[in-house]
N, C-alpha and C positions, 0 to 999 in steps of 0.2 A: 623444580620439584624432583624429588628422588622417589620414583615409583617403579617397582618391578613386578612383573607377572600380571598379565591381563586377567580380569575377572569377568565371567560371562554369566548372566542370570539365566537360570533354566527353570522351566515349569516344574511344579511339584514341591517347590520350597515355600514353606509357610512364611507369610510376611508379617505376622503378628510379632509382638515383642515379649514373649514369655521366657526368654532364654537366660535370664540372669541366674548365674550359678551353674549353668550347664558347662561353661568353659571359662578358664582363667588363663591369663598370660603373665609370665614373669620374665623380665629381661635379666639374663645372666651376664654380668659385666665382662668376664673373661680376662684376656691378657693381650699384651702388645708384643708382636713379633719383632725380631731384630731388624727386619726390613721396613718397619714402620706400620705395617698392616696390623689391624686389631681384630682378634677373634673373639666374638661374643656369641650369645645364643639366646633364642627365644623359646622358652618352655611353655607349651600349651598343655594344660591339665583339664581333662574332660570328666564329667560324671561317669560312674561305672556303666558300661553298656553302650556308651555313645562313641561315635567315630567321626573322624574328619578326613580330609582328602589330600591326596598326593598331587604333584605337578600336573599329571595327566590322569584325571580321576575316573574316566569312563563316563558313559551317558547318564549315570544317575547323580553325578556330583558336579561341583565347581572347584577349580583350583584356588588355593589361597592367593590373595593379593596383598602384597606388602607395600606400605606407603611410609616414607620417612620424612614427611613434612615437619618442620619445626626443629630438625636436627641442626647442630652447630659444629663447625670444624670437621665436617664430613662431606666428601665429594661424591661418594658412591657406596652402595651396600650390595653385596652378592649373597643371597640366601643359598643354602645347600640343603638337599633333600635326602635324608637317610632312606635306606631300602624300605619300601612300603610293604604292606600285606595286601593280599587279594581276598575279598570277601563278597558276600551277596546281600543286597538289600532289596526287599520286595521282588525277589526273583531275578534281579539284574546284577551283573558283575560291577563291583566298584573297587577302587584301589586307594588305599589310604592307611590311616593309623587309628588304633583303638586306645582309649584311656589317657595316654599322654605321649608327647613327642617333643624332642628338642630340635629346632631348626638352627644349625650353626649359621653365623653371619660373619662374612669377611667384610670389614669396614675400612674404607680408604679415606685418607686425609692429605691435604697439602701441607699440614703442619703436625706431623705425627708425634712431635715432642710435647705438644700441648694436650690438655684434656679434651675429649670429644663428648658431646652431648647427643645421645641418640633418642629421638622422639618420633612417634608415629602410631600407625594402626596396622592391624592385620584383619582383613575381611575374609571370612572362611565359611564353609558350609559344615554343619554338624548334623548327624543323623542317628536316630534309634529306630522307632517305628515310623516317625515322620522326620522330615528334613527341614532345616531352616538356616538362614544366613545369620552369622554372628559377627559383630565388630568389636574388637578388643583394642584398648589403648595401651601403650607402653612408653616409658620415659626413664632414662637412667644415664648416669655419668660413667663414661669409659675412661678411667684415669690412665695416665702414662704408667706403664709397668703392668701391674695386676698379676694374678696367679692363675696357673692352669686349672681349669675346672674339669673334674672327671666326667661330668654329665655331657659337656660339650665335646670332650675328647672321645667319649664313647660314640656319640652321634657322628663325629667325623670319621671314625673307624668303620662305622656301619654304613658304608657307601658302596655303590656298584663298582665292580672292576672296570677299568678302562679297556678299550680295544687292545692296546698293547699289553696290558697286564693279563688279559685273557688269551693272548697269543692268537688273535684272529687276524687273518690275512685279508684277502679281498672280500668286500661286501658289494654285491651287485644289486641295483634297483632297476627293474624293468617296468616301464610305464606305458600303459595303453589307455586310449580315451574310452569313456563310457558316456551314456546319454546326458548325465548331469555333472560330469567331472572327470576324474582320473582313477584308474586302478593301478596300484603299485604292488609289485611283488619283490620282496627283499630275499636274496639268497646268500647263504654263508655257510661255512663249515665251522661247527663248534660242538664239542661234546655236550651231552645232556647235563643240565645243572640241577636236576631234581626229577622226581617221578611225575610231576605235573609242571609244565612250563607255560608261562604266559608271555607273549610278545606284545609290546606296546610300541606303536609307530606314531611319531609326531611329525607334522609337516614343516615345522619351523615358522608357521604363519598362524597367528591366533584366529584369523578369519576363515581358516580351512578346517572343516569338520572331518575327522578320520574315524572310520568304523573300527570295531574290534577286529583283530587279526585272525584270519583263518590259517592255522599253523599245521604244517606237515613236516615230518622228519623221517629220513631214511639213514640210519646210522648217524654219522656226524653232519650230514647234509640237512640243513634246516631251511624251510621256506615259509614266509609269512606274507599273506596277501590282504590288502586293505583297499577300501574305496575312499576317495577324497572328494569333498564337495565344498566349493567356496560359498560363503554366506550370501554373496551377491547373486548366486545362481548362474553366474557367467563362467566362461572358460578362464583358466588361469595358468600361468607358467610355474612349474615346480623347480625350485632350486635344490638339487640333490645334496649339495654340501650342507644345507640346513636341515635335512631329514635326520631325525634322531630315533634310534632303535634301542629299546631297552628290553632285555631278557630278564624275567623274574622267575627264580626257582626257589628251592627250599633253602632258606638262609643264605642265598647267594644271588647276585644280580650282575649283569653286564650292561654297560652304557656305551653305545656306539654312535659317534657323530659323523654323519655324512656317508654317502655310498657312491659307487661308480655307476655309469650308465651301462645298461645291459643290452 
């Protein structure tokens, strides 16, 4: 089974099935790179006013889950997430996309000279005044060769800067115990990336809930503090190398993988 990105059901999502036409999926066949990897794209089109969610959507949403069951001549698929928007639903912050989004897909095969058949589903949450889960099917042939698609290329360009690209040196994570988990404070030096900055911290473990970050900044010194609680309610060990810190600013973002002990 080729399945990426855990999906967690949250309260507040309608379970009825009235969503036909609210969202549509289109597989963009893309092109084959010289190294044999194939670059495709999954375009999601929503009805006007509707939104869907990013990899770490906040407490109001669920992340998309990609499943590639039924694919042929494909060993793995890596989805990529363009820079999301920050918006509010029912008074709560959410992170995601409005109207439409293209998720680039890097497709791997043991026989890249042969056609690849990609088939599967995306499970996602969509919201307007109410929120509901949507399951969309896709199926397409990824022929050897192909042509560069401007929509996929634009989505690949619209990505966060890496730590190196943003010239960020040391990132320190200080961890202290709290009654039901851990409190983590990430500290780094980075110039402001917009008039309002949002910091998202992920634990690298889908079973660990992470609160919204409390962010403070003094010049280039940025500090973000979150609480982390395991779904079991038990104590857990945190792998700092798996911690992911994303800074979202105005038309710019930075993606940092891992941090040092403080």
